[in-house]
C-alpha positions in Angstrom: -10.3 31.9 20.5 -6.8 31.8 21.9 -5.9 28.9 19.6 -6.2 31.1 16.5 -5.0 34.3 18.0 -1.4 34.0 16.6 -2.8 33.4 13.1 -5.0 36.5 13.0 -8.0 36.9 10.8 -8.8 34.1 8.2 -11.6 33.2 5.9 -12.0 29.5 6.4 -10.9 26.6 8.5 -10.6 23.1 6.9 -10.8 20.0 9.1 -9.5 16.8 7.6 -10.3 14.6 10.6 -11.4 11.1 9.9 -11.3 7.5 10.9 -8.1 5.6 9.9 -6.8 2.3 11.2 -3.0 2.4 11.7 -1.7 -1.0 10.8 0.9 -2.6 8.7 0.0 -2.7 5.0 -0.5 -6.5 5.0 -2.9 -6.2 7.9 -5.3 -3.7 6.4 -8.4 -5.3 5.2 -10.6 -4.1 2.4 -13.2 -3.1 5.0 -10.7 -1.0 7.0 -9.4 0.6 3.8 -13.0 1.5 2.7 -13.7 3.1 6.1 -10.6 5.2 5.8 -11.4 6.2 2.2 -15.0 7.2 3.0 -14.0 9.0 6.2 -10.7 10.8 5.2 -10.9 11.1 1.5 -14.5 11.3 0.4 -15.3 14.1 2.8 -12.9 16.3 0.9 -13.7 14.9 -2.6 -17.4 15.8 -2.1 -16.4 19.4 -2.3 -17.0 21.4 -5.5 -14.9 19.6 -8.1 -15.1 22.3 -10.8 -11.8 23.8 -9.7 -9.7 20.6 -9.7 -10.0 19.8 -6.0 -10.6 16.1 -6.6 -7.7 15.7 -9.0 -5.3 17.5 -6.7 -6.5 15.7 -3.6 -6.3 12.2 -5.2 -2.8 12.9 -6.7 -1.6 14.0 -3.3 -3.1 11.0 -1.6 -1.5 8.6 -4.1 1.9 10.3 -3.8 1.8 10.1 0.0 0.7 6.5 0.0 3.6 5.5 -2.2 6.1 7.5 -0.2 4.8 6.1 3.1 4.7 2.5 2.0 7.6 2.1 -0.4 10.3 1.8 2.1 8.3 -0.4 4.5 6.4 -2.8 2.3 9.2 -4.1 0.2 12.7 -5.1 1.2 
């Protein structure tokens, strides 16, 4: 495929696509949050956890959430 030609040979391709509602923190309902977690997060967490994938993934997600929301949610 032309898309991957500049990359050359590779062993695997990971897709992290999922359903996420982009809304202000105070507008995200529990239902919308659950959909996002099941769609974006659990698809990756359901991988083989023996090598620490789950821990690394969750730590990264928590860190990104804090960074993304800290300067917007509170004055």
